[in-house]
Every structure is written in structure tokens, then in C-alpha cells.
C-alpha positions in Angstrom: 57.4 3.8 30.4 55.3 5.7 28.5 51.4 5.2 29.1 49.0 5.6 26.1 45.8 4.6 27.2 43.5 3.4 30.1 40.0 2.7 29.1 37.2 1.1 31.1 33.7 1.7 30.6 31.3 0.8 33.7 28.0 2.0 35.2 27.5 4.1 38.3 25.2 5.5 40.5 24.9 8.2 43.7 24.0 6.7 47.0 22.4 8.3 49.9 21.5 5.9 52.3 19.6 2.9 50.5 18.4 4.9 47.5 19.8 4.7 43.9 20.2 7.5 42.0 20.9 8.3 38.3 24.0 7.2 36.7 27.4 9.0 35.7 29.2 7.1 33.0 33.2 8.1 32.4 36.0 7.1 30.0 39.7 8.4 31.1 42.5 9.1 28.5 45.8 10.4 30.1 49.1 10.4 28.6 52.1 10.9 30.5 55.4 9.5 31.4 56.1 8.9 35.3 58.7 11.0 37.4 58.4 12.1 40.8 56.0 14.7 40.5 52.5 14.3 39.2 51.3 17.6 38.3 47.5 18.3 37.9 45.8 18.4 34.7 43.7 20.7 33.3 41.5 20.9 29.8 42.9 22.1 26.5 39.5 22.0 24.6 39.5 24.0 21.2 36.2 25.7 21.9 33.8 24.3 19.9 31.4 22.1 20.8 28.8 20.1 18.7 25.2 20.4 20.4 22.2 18.2 20.5 18.6 19.4 21.4 16.8 17.3 23.6 13.7 17.1 25.4 14.0 16.2 29.5 16.3 13.4 28.4 15.9 10.0 30.7 18.1 7.4 30.9 21.4 8.9 29.1 24.1 6.8 28.2 26.8 6.9 25.8 29.5 4.5 24.2 32.5 4.7 22.3 32.6 3.5 18.6 36.4 2.6 18.4 36.8 5.3 15.8 37.1 8.5 17.7 33.6 9.0 17.6 30.2 8.4 20.2 26.8 7.4 20.4 25.1 9.1 22.6 21.5 7.3 23.7 18.5 8.6 25.6 14.8 8.5 26.2 12.4 11.5 25.9 8.6 11.1 27.5 6.1 13.5 27.6 3.3 11.6 29.4 2.7 8.2 31.1 1.6 6.9 27.6 4.4 8.0 25.4 7.9 7.6 25.5 10.7 7.3 22.4 14.4 6.0 23.0 16.4 8.4 20.6 20.3 8.2 19.3 22.8 10.3 17.6 26.4 9.9 16.4 29.2 12.5 16.4 33.0 12.4 15.5 34.0 15.7 15.4 37.2 14.6 13.9 35.6 13.5 10.5 32.1 15.6 11.1 32.6 19.2 10.9 28.5 20.3 11.7 27.8 21.7 15.2 24.1 21.0 15.5 23.8 17.2 15.7 20.6 15.4 14.6 18.7 12.7 16.5 16.8 9.9 15.6 14.5 7.2 16.6 15.8 3.7 17.1 12.3 2.3 15.9 10.1 4.7 14.0 6.4 3.3 14.8 6.9 2.4 18.2 5.1 5.0 20.7 6.1 3.8 23.9 9.5 2.5 24.7 10.4 2.2 28.3 13.8 0.8 29.9 16.2 1.3 27.5 19.9 -0.7 28.2 22.9 0.2 25.5 26.1 -1.9 25.1 28.6 -1.7 22.6 28.6 -4.1 19.6 31.2 -5.8 17.0 32.4 -3.9 14.1 32.1 -0.5 16.1 28.2 -0.6 16.4 26.1 -0.4 19.0 23.2 -2.4 20.5 19.9 -0.9 22.3 17.5 -2.9 24.0 14.2 -1.7 25.3 10.7 -2.9 26.6 8.1 -1.8 24.0 4.2 -1.3 25.0 3.1 0.0 21.8 1.3 -3.5 20.7 1.5 -5.5 24.0 -0.1 -4.4 27.4 2.5 -6.7 29.2 5.7 -5.5 27.2 7.9 -6.9 24.3 11.8 -6.4 24.6 13.1 -5.0 21.4 16.4 -4.9 19.9 18.1 -2.6 17.6 21.6 -2.2 15.8 22.6 1.0 15.0 26.1 1.7 12.8 26.9 5.9 12.9 23.3 7.5 12.0 21.5 3.9 10.3 19.4 1.5 11.6 20.7 -2.0 10.9 18.0 -4.0 11.9 15.5 -2.2 10.1 12.8 0.3 10.6 11.5 -1.5 13.5 14.3 -3.3 15.2 14.1 -7.2 16.2 11.8 -8.3 18.6 13.9 -10.5 21.1 10.9 -11.4 23.4 7.0 -11.3 23.7 4.8 -12.8 25.8 1.2 -12.7 27.1 2.2 -12.4 30.4 4.0 -9.3 31.8 8.0 -8.7 31.4 9.5 -7.4 34.2 13.7 -6.3 34.6 15.9 -7.8 31.6 19.4 -7.9 31.0 21.5 -7.8 27.8 25.1 -8.8 27.2 27.4 -9.4 23.7 30.3 -11.6 23.6 33.0 -11.5 20.8 31.8 -13.6 18.1 28.8 -11.2 18.0 26.2 -13.3 19.8 23.7 -11.4 22.1 22.8 -13.0 25.1 19.2 -11.9 26.8 17.9 -12.6 30.4 14.1 -11.5 31.7 11.7 -11.9 34.3 8.1 -12.7 33.5 5.1 -14.2 35.5 2.6 -16.7 34.9 -1.0 -15.5 34.9 -3.7 -16.7 37.6 -3.7 -19.3 38.9 -0.3 -20.7 39.0 1.6 -17.0 39.4 4.8 -18.6 38.9 7.9 -16.3 38.3 10.0 -17.0 35.3 13.7 -16.3 34.1 13.7 -17.0 30.7 16.9 -16.8 28.0 17.2 -16.0 24.4 20.3 -16.1 22.3 20.3 -13.4 19.6 22.6 -14.1 16.6 24.6 -11.3 14.6 22.2 -10.8 12.3 19.5 -10.1 14.5 17.8 -13.9 14.2 16.8 -16.1 17.1 19.0 -18.7 18.1 15.8 -20.4 19.9 12.8 -19.5 17.2 10.2 -20.9 18.6 10.2 -19.2 22.0 12.9 -17.9 25.0 13.9 -20.9 26.9 12.5 -21.1 30.6 15.8 -21.6 33.0 13.9 -21.3 36.3 10.3 -21.4 37.3 9.3 -20.8 40.9 6.1 -19.2 43.3 9.2 -17.0 44.6 9.5 -13.4 43.0 13.0 -13.1 40.8 14.6 -9.9 40.5 17.4 -7.9 38.5 18.4 -10.5 36.3 22.3 -10.4 34.8 23.7 -12.1 32.0 27.2 -12.6 31.7 28.8 -14.5 28.3 32.1 -16.8 28.3 33.1 -16.3 24.8 32.2 -19.8 24.1 28.7 -19.8 23.4 27.8 -20.0 26.9 26.6 -17.5 29.5 25.8 -17.3 33.5 23.0 -15.9 34.3 22.3 -14.6 37.7 19.0 -13.0 39.6 18.0 -12.2 43.2 15.3 -14.6 44.6 13.5 -14.4 48.2 14.4 -17.6 50.0 13.2 -18.3 53.1 12.3 -14.3 54.0 16.2 -13.8 52.5 16.5 -12.2 49.3 19.6 -14.5 47.8 21.7 -14.4 45.4 21.1 -17.1 42.8 23.3 -18.6 39.5 22.9 -21.2 36.6 25.1 -21.6 33.6 23.5 -22.6 30.3 25.5 -24.4 27.2 24.4 -22.8 23.6 21.2 -24.7 23.2 20.0 -23.0 26.6 20.3 -25.9 28.4 21.5 -25.8 32.5 24.8 -27.1 32.9 25.3 -27.1 36.4 21.9 -29.2 36.9 18.2 -28.1 37.5 18.3 -26.3 40.8 20.0 -22.9 40.3 23.4 -22.3 42.6 23.4 -19.9 45.7 26.1 -17.6 45.9 25.1 -15.3 48.7 24.9 -16.5 52.6 21.3 -17.5 53.5 22.1 -14.9 57.0 21.5 -11.4 54.4 19.2 -9.7 52.1 20.7 -9.0 48.9 20.5 -5.2 47.8 22.3 -4.9 44.9 25.5 -6.4 43.1 28.2 -5.7 40.7 29.9 -7.9 38.2 33.6 -8.0 36.5 34.2 -10.6 34.1 37.8 -11.5 35.0 38.2 -13.9 31.5 37.0 -16.8 29.7 37.7 -18.9 33.6 36.7 -16.3 35.9 34.1 -13.9 37.1 33.9 -11.5 40.6 31.0 -10.5 42.2 30.6 -8.2 45.0 27.2 -7.5 46.7 25.5 -5.0 49.3 23.3 -6.3 52.0 20.5 -4.5 53.0 22.2 -4.0 56.5 24.8 -2.2 54.5 27.7 -4.9 54.3 29.6 -5.7 51.4 30.7 -9.7 50.5 32.1 -10.8 47.4 33.3 -14.1 45.6 34.8 -15.5 42.4 33.4 -18.0 40.5 34.9 -20.6 38.1 33.4 -21.5 34.9 31.9 -24.6 36.7 30.0 -22.4 38.9 31.7 -23.3 41.9 32.5 -20.6 44.4 36.5 -20.3 45.2 36.1 -18.4 48.4 34.2 -18.7 51.4 30.8 -20.3 51.3 28.0 -17.4 51.0 31.1 -14.9 50.2 33.8 -13.4 51.9 33.1 -10.0 53.8 34.9 -7.4 51.6 34.9 -4.5 53.3 35.8 -3.5 57.0 35.0 0.0 57.3 32.3 1.0 59.9 28.4 2.1 59.6 27.1 2.3 56.4 28.5 0.9 53.3 27.4 0.4 49.6 27.5 1.5 45.8 30.1 -1.4 44.9 31.9 -1.4 41.5 34.7 -3.3 40.6 37.6 -4.0 37.9 40.4 -6.3 36.8 44.0 -5.5 37.3 46.1 -8.4 35.7 46.2 -10.6 38.1 44.0 -8.6 40.7 40.4 -7.4 41.5 39.8 -3.3 42.5 36.6 -2.7 44.5 35.1 0.8 45.2 32.7 1.8 47.7 30.9 4.5 49.7 31.1 4.8 53.1 28.8 6.9 55.6 30.4 7.4 58.9 29.6 10.1 61.4 27.5 11.7 59.2 30.4 12.0 56.5 30.5 10.0 53.1 34.1 9.0 51.7 34.8 7.1 48.6 37.2 4.0 49.3 39.2 1.4 47.5 40.8 -2.1 48.2 42.6 -4.7 46.2 42.1 -8.0 46.2 44.2 -11.2 44.8 42.6 -14.0 43.1 42.6 -15.9 46.4 40.8 -13.2 48.4 43.4 -11.9 49.7 43.8 -7.8 50.4 46.4 -6.3 49.1 46.1 -2.9 50.4 45.8 -2.0 54.0 42.8 -3.6 55.9 40.2 -0.7 55.5 40.9 0.0 52.1 42.5 3.6 50.7 40.2 6.7 51.4 40.4 8.2 48.2 38.2 11.3 48.8 35.8 13.0 51.5 32.5 13.9 50.2 30.4 16.7 51.6 26.9 15.8 52.8 25.7 18.5 50.4 27.4 17.3 47.3 26.4 14.9 45.0 27.1 10.9 45.2 28.2 10.2 41.3 31.7 8.6 41.2 33.6 6.6 38.6 36.9 4.8 38.6 38.8 3.3 35.5 41.6 1.2 34.8 45.0 3.5 34.1 46.8 0.9 31.9 49.4 0.4 34.5 48.0 -1.6 37.6 46.4 1.8 39.1 43.5 3.4 38.5 41.9 7.2 37.9 38.8 8.0 40.1 36.6 10.7 39.1 33.7 12.2 41.4 31.3 15.2 40.6 30.2 17.4 43.2 28.9 21.2 44.0 29.1 23.1 46.7 27.8 26.3 48.1 30.0 28.6 46.4 30.8 26.8 43.4 28.6 24.7 40.5 28.6 21.4 39.5 32.4 20.4 38.8 34.3 17.0 38.1 36.9 15.8 40.4 39.3 13.4 40.0 42.4 11.6 41.4 44.9 8.8 40.6 45.8 5.8 42.6 49.0 3.8 41.8 49.4 0.1 42.1 51.0 0.1 45.3 47.6 2.1 47.0 49.4 5.4 47.0 47.3 8.7 45.9 49.5 10.6 43.4 47.8 13.9 42.7 45.9 16.2 45.1 42.3 16.4 44.3 41.8 18.3 41.0 38.5 20.0 40.0 38.1 20.6 36.0 36.7 23.7 34.1 34.2 21.6 33.0 30.5 23.1 34.0 27.8 20.8 34.4 24.0 21.4 34.2 23.2 23.3 37.2 21.5 20.4 39.2 24.5 18.4 40.1 22.2 15.7 41.1 21.0 15.0 37.2 24.1 15.4 35.7 25.3 13.0 33.0 29.2 13.5 32.0 30.8 11.0 29.7 34.5 11.2 28.3 35.9 8.9 25.3 39.4 8.3 24.9 41.0 6.5 21.8 44.3 5.3 21.0 46.1 8.4 19.4 45.9 10.9 21.9 42.3 12.2 21.4 39.3 12.4 23.7 35.7 12.8 23.1 33.7 14.5 25.9 29.7 14.4 26.0 27.9 16.1 28.7 24.3 17.6 29.7 25.0 21.5 29.3 21.4 22.4 30.0 18.1 20.8 30.8 17.5 20.2 26.7 20.7 20.1 25.7 23.9 17.8 25.2 27.2 19.1 24.2 30.0 16.9 22.8 33.6 18.5 22.2 37.3 17.8 21.6 39.7 18.0 24.5 42.5 17.1 22.2 43.2 18.2 18.6 45.1 15.4 16.8 45.3 14.2 13.3 41.9 12.7 11.4 41.2 9.0 12.1 40.4 6.8 9.0 36.8 6.2 8.8 36.0 2.9 7.4 33.4 2.8 4.7 31.2 0.3 3.1 28.6 1.5 0.8 26.2 -0.5 -0.9 23.6 1.1 -4.1 21.4 -0.8 -6.4 19.5 0.3 -10.1 17.7 -1.5 -12.4 19.7 -2.4 -15.7 17.1 -4.0 -17.7 16.0 -7.5 -16.0 18.7 -7.2 -13.6 19.3 -5.6 -10.8 22.9 -3.8 -10.9 24.6 -3.6 -7.2 27.9 -1.4 -7.0 30.2 -1.7 -3.6 32.4 0.7 -2.7 35.0 0.5 0.6 37.8 2.7 1.5 39.7 0.0 3.4 43.0 -1.0 1.8 45.8 -3.6 2.0 44.1 -6.6 3.2 42.0 -9.7 1.1 38.6 -9.5 2.1 35.0 -10.8 0.7 31.6 -9.2 0.4 28.7 -11.9 0.9 25.7 -10.5 -0.7 22.4 -11.0 0.8 18.7 -10.2 -0.5 15.0 -10.0 1.3 12.0 -9.9 -0.4 9.7 -8.7 3.1 8.5 -5.5 3.7 9.9 -5.3 6.9 13.4 -5.6 6.8 13.8 -6.8 10.8 12.0 -10.1 9.4 15.7 -11.7 9.2 15.3 -14.1 6.3 17.5 -12.8 4.2 18.6 -15.1 1.7 22.5 -15.1 0.2 23.0 -14.8 -3.0 26.3 -14.8 -4.0 30.1 -13.7 -3.0 32.7 -11.0 -4.3 36.3 -11.9 -3.3 38.7 -9.2 -3.3 42.4 -9.6 -3.3 44.5 -7.3 -1.6 45.1 -3.7 -3.1 46.4 0.1 -2.1 43.4 1.8 -3.3 39.7 2.3 -2.9 37.5 -0.7 -3.9 34.4 -0.8 -6.3 33.1 -3.5 -7.5 29.8 -4.8 -8.8 27.7 -7.6 -9.2 24.2 -8.5 -11.2 21.5 -10.0 -9.8 18.5 -11.8 -11.7 15.8 -11.9 -9.0 13.4 -15.2 -9.3 10.5 -13.5 -7.7 8.9 -9.4 -8.0 8.0 -6.7 -5.6 9.9 -5.1 -3.4 13.3 -6.1 -2.8 16.2 -5.3 -0.1 19.8 -6.1 -0.8 22.7 -5.5 1.7 26.3 -7.0 2.1 28.8 -8.3 4.8 32.6 -7.0 4.3 34.4 -9.9 5.9 38.4 -10.0 6.2 40.7 -11.7 9.0 40.3 -8.4 11.2 36.8 -7.4 10.8 33.3 -7.8 9.9 31.6 -4.8 8.9 27.6 -4.6 7.6 26.5 -2.5 4.6 23.6 -0.1 4.5 20.1 -1.8 3.1 19.4 -1.0 -0.6 15.7 -1.1 -1.4 14.7 -1.5 -5.4 10.8 -2.4 -6.7 11.4 -5.1 -9.1 8.3 -4.8 -11.0 8.8 -6.2 -14.5 6.5 -9.6 -15.3 5.5 -10.8 -18.2 2.5 -12.9 -16.7 1.4 -11.7 -13.2 0.6 -8.6 -11.3 3.1 -7.3 -8.7 2.3 -4.7 -6.2 5.4 -2.8 -4.2 5.6 -1.9 -0.5 4.9 1.8 -0.6 7.8 4.1 -0.9 9.0 6.0 1.9 8.0 3.5 4.4 7.8 4.9 7.0 6.6 8.1 5.9 5.3 11.7 7.3 2.3 13.0 4.8 2.7 10.9 1.4 3.8 7.7 0.1 3.5 6.4 -3.4 2.8 2.8 -4.0 4.3 1.0 -7.8 2.3 -1.5 -9.2 3.1 -3.4 -12.5 0.0 -5.1 -14.9 1.2 -7.5 -17.3 -1.9 -6.0 -19.5 -4.6 -3.2 -18.9 -6.6 -3.7 -16.4 -9.2 -2.0 -13.8 -7.1 -1.8 -10.4 -8.9 0.0 -6.9 -7.4 0.7 -3.6 -8.8 0.9 -0.1 -6.6 2.3 3.1 -7.7 1.0 6.6 -6.2 2.1 10.1 -4.9 -0.7 12.5 -8.6 -0.9 13.8 -9.5 -2.1 10.0 -11.8 0.8 9.6 -11.4 2.4 6.3 -10.4 5.6 6.0 -9.8 5.9 2.4 -10.5 4.9 -1.0 -9.3 5.3 -4.7 -12.3 3.5 -6.7 -11.3 1.3 -9.6 -10.2 2.9 -12.8 -8.4 1.5 -15.8 -4.4 1.5 -15.9 -2.1 0.6 -18.9 0.0 -2.3 -19.2 3.7 -1.9 -17.2 4.4 0.2 -14.3 2.3 2.4 -12.7 1.6 4.2 -9.3 -0.7 5.9 -7.1 0.2 8.4 -4.2 -1.6 8.8 -1.1 -1.4 11.8 1.2 -2.4 11.2 5.0 -1.2 14.6 6.6 -4.1 14.9 8.7 -4.0 11.3 10.1 -1.9 10.3 13.5 1.4 8.4 13.5 0.5 4.5 13.6 0.2 1.5 11.5 -2.0 1.4 8.3 -3.0 -1.0 5.5 -3.5 -0.5 1.8 -5.7 -3.2 -0.2 -4.8 -3.5 -3.9 -7.7 -5.1 -5.8 -8.0 -6.3 -9.6 -10.6 -8.5 -10.5 -10.0 -11.8 -8.6 -6.4 -10.5 -7.3 -6.1 -9.0 -3.9 -3.0 -7.8 -2.0 -2.4 -6.3 1.6 0.2 -4.7 2.6 1.4 -2.7 6.0 2.3 1.1 6.0 3.9 3.3 8.7 3.1 6.8 9.4 5.4 8.7 11.6 5.5 12.0 13.2 
């Protein structure tokens, strides 16, 4: 049998005693034909690497896009009152550039923290973060990115805002494009209650619960580490830890699509009352079960299988999963067909080792009692490790290490489904950044023998390189352009997707902020099967004037692709004054404001900062009938929110502007 691909995405950390350190994220791809001997493998890079300049990157992560490329995400912070999340996209099979550009996930925001990144439908990605730019307590924002584009406007989507402080949060998505958010907040004095709040976000960025997030649990006990797990039915489980009778306990609730609790008002207690839960790891097995393993404060590891009704199927309070002596921690898990594989670190007699064990769905061990020792990790080495399903019932394991004689290197091992180690420990030739403890390394495979490697090659540089050359993959394109033709707006659509019927769903928005998500459906174009690139036109005669935005969604039986957003200023009106949004917006130094006058009139402008202080003025002067414009230069002003006030006799209009670095 010829194995083509083994992929898993997971988060990891390195562990020492009870401390948690930075994450390592790994994807594996190997192509082999089984024989009686397994050979060592080595890299075959083509010598060219794309490089991305960064400044002391934090919270690094990378996601595959399904087309041979990868998204890279990170946060940069120069001070406690400033921090921004950036992203970049690179596909070395379709992009020749070796110098990559970085992009902000939200132009105006100045203080972003705790970013979370998840893969999303249609080869896009979702970024969630806590934003303190306008709210001292923090707001949770989301952004959807496709290649180097922001799909949810210049600001992103505000998914949660509160007069109360927001603490931990979690996001996940299902196959239908629903995004699930769970977070912790605390009421103000005198109640000081802790809350678990829940929100569901639809694929267009709109909120399912428009008034406010749903409070699913409220009590005076402190709540931590919320984690949301969808079941692809519009429902979700939410887990969190909470101190009950001086024991940090693991609790669960299940919510229906409306956000109501299915299993009763009180949460289900998963862990035993005898132990404090320290950390936990979850793997959704299918739509009917999920597996959870947790580490206790006294360094034991327990696990449990939960069915779709929230019922624990193994021992009450969890079954003990690990029998190795002394300290055990940093659990991770994956599913292999009808079994579950658990890995952990064990510290015994001043030596750290990496172990694995396989369990059936009834909780019985498959391999020997204490599990399989995968590697000894010396105390002077980093505790980074990660593992992935090999697609044949086994798994690949990798760990980052350094010794006194060698710099940071990547090691790997293969374990077959019977629990046998198939390779000697192998070190790759990849050199990571000098400080092994703070490295990031990510390998991204696809289905046609291509591997993309992302790694920190220095403290201010991320490198992306190909490990294996192959043909250029097909890159799906769906573009939209707009132009004024008389009193109509001409929309031109182009896609290189062939040989399948599809439709273009066209939407329009009249708003200065495309993240408002009040898109109006205006039409549909059906496209029959063709073996050539498709170009279609659509004419729109808007019923309202001003700055208009257009977008389209390509839908077929196999995919759903969102186009770029196209802006146009539709100013022609026979009877009233029309003021457009400034363009560009956001802007760096200068921006223009277009307006339409049905008759010659005196027009003036006033400009204000976010504190409503006037900073500039264009005194009234006579402008002719028709389209006109003025240009504002704020080169010497700080980035932030500004406003302009347009006035002409009894007509006044105020609009917001965003200045960026």
C-alpha cells in the first residue's frame, strides 16, 4: 500500500514541572512504500526561501490553506499600551517573490492581545483577538482573511463587547461555516459573579444572537479556560474549569442552535471531586462523541469519552489514563480510526521522556500498560514536541532539541499502529533560531507531494521554503470589478473555475464600514458548465446614493468562495446633495472626499479628532453643480479615528475617517 498523506493540526507546548511555555505547531507529510526496513529521511529543499521581516514576534501560528500555501499569524508589541496582530500569506508554487509583505488584521486598532487562529471554510482563516482600543475591559473581534485580503472589512467584526471585563475566550468552527465563541466575564460590584457567555457567528460575519451574547452559566465561583466544541449540527459543547469545594473542576454544557442549554440548567461535572484540574486536551471523534484528557495538579492524567448527550461513558470522574511513575503532564490526543492515541511527558529520576498510549473507545489500553516510550529528552533540551496521524493507524512524532554541542534541531520518529518504533531518532538539517526554547516550526503538506516549511530563522525573520518541488497547483480565482456607466453600476465577475455549474450571489452595502454586515441581496447569475474561464457582467441601478460596496459569493456543489469587496461612489442625483465616504479609508497621509451638488452652492468642511476637538477647517466657498471633491492632508497627525462634518445651508452630514501609520 502506498501512503500519500498524513495530516493533523494541533497545538503543543513544552513542559517543565508545572509551567507552560511557548507552542510548537507541526504538520507532517511523508510518501513511502512499506518494506521490512525503514530508512532515514532528509530534506530536499530547493535552496530558496521567502522571508518575512517581523519585530519580536509573539503568539506565532501558521495554517494551511488547502492550495499548497500557508497563512502566517503573529503579534508585535513595543510597549504595554500598543500591540498589533499581523498576517501574511505565501504560496511558493504560485508566488515567485522571496520578500513577503505583512498586513494588519484591523487597520485602526492599536491594542490587540491574545489572538487565536483557526482554519475556516473555502481555504480561508479566522483570527480572533481581544481589543482594548476603545474599551478598557476589552472587546472580542473577529476577522476573516483570504490570501492577503480582509474579507470582513477594515475593522473586523465585533463579536463581544461588555461593560464588564472579558477574560479567557475560545473559538471554533463547523463544516457549515458557523463560528462558535465562548468567553468568561465578571459582573461589577456588588454581585461580582463570573459568567460563561456564548455567541454564534454566521459565515457572513453577522451575529446569530444580535442583542447580546447568551449567558450560559453564572455563579460567584471563578471560571477559567473555556473551550467550545461544535458537533456540525449547529450545536456546541462548552467546557471550562471552576473551583468547587476548593477543587478546580472540569464542567460541561451543551447548547442548541439558539444558545439554550440542552442538558439542564446546571453544568455536568466531568472531573473527580478529588483532584484539581490543571490543563486539558480535547479531540472531537465524530458528530456523536468527543474525547477529553486532563492533567491534575498532582501530575496525574485522567481521560473520559463523552457522547452527544453529554453522558460520560467511562468511570465516573474520569478513568486514570497514565500509569508511569512520578510527574506526568502536557497531554495531547488524536483519533486513529476506531481508537484514540494519547501522548504525554514523564519526568522520572531527573529524566524527561515522551510516551504514547492507544485506547479503544471502551477505554481499554491497546499497547502495553505503561505505554510506549518514544524518546528520552535530556534536561538541557527544549520540551517542544508534537505528533500527527500517519494515515495508516500509526503516527509521526517530532520534538525540537538542542545539546551543548549543537544548535536547535528537529528530531522525528515513526510509530506503527502495533506500537513498534520504526525509525531511529533522526535529526533534520533545519537550523532554527538560536534560542531553542522560543522557536516556531511548522510543516504544511498537501495531497500532491508538496511540503511547505515555516520556521523562525532569527528573532526578526520568519522563513518559508519548499521541501519538495512539484507542479504548480491550481489557484482558484474569483474577482469582482465595478465601474459607473451612466446611472448604472457595471459589475464584472471573473473566475478560472471550470467544468461545474455554479452561481454568483451578488450583494450590496451602503455603509462606510463593510464590517457592519447589513449586506443586501440584489441579484444572482447562474453559470452553466464550461471548460473555459468565466467572465460575466451585471448592471445595478441603485435606489440610494453615496458610497456603495459590492461583493459576490460563488456557490457550487463543491465550494463557496467570497469575492473581493469593490467600492464605488454613486453620486449622481437630480434632487439632493450626496456626500461620499473619504477615499482611501483608512488613509496614511491624505484622503479625498467626493460630493455631489444638484445646484451650485456654498459648502464648508470641519474636521475633528476622536475627542471632538476641531483640528482643521475648509471655510465655505461656492462649488458648481455636479461632482466635486476636496483633499485633506493629516500627515503630521497621529493615527486614529477622525471625523469630517460637511455643511451647506441646512444640510449637514458627519462621517468617520481612519488614519493609519
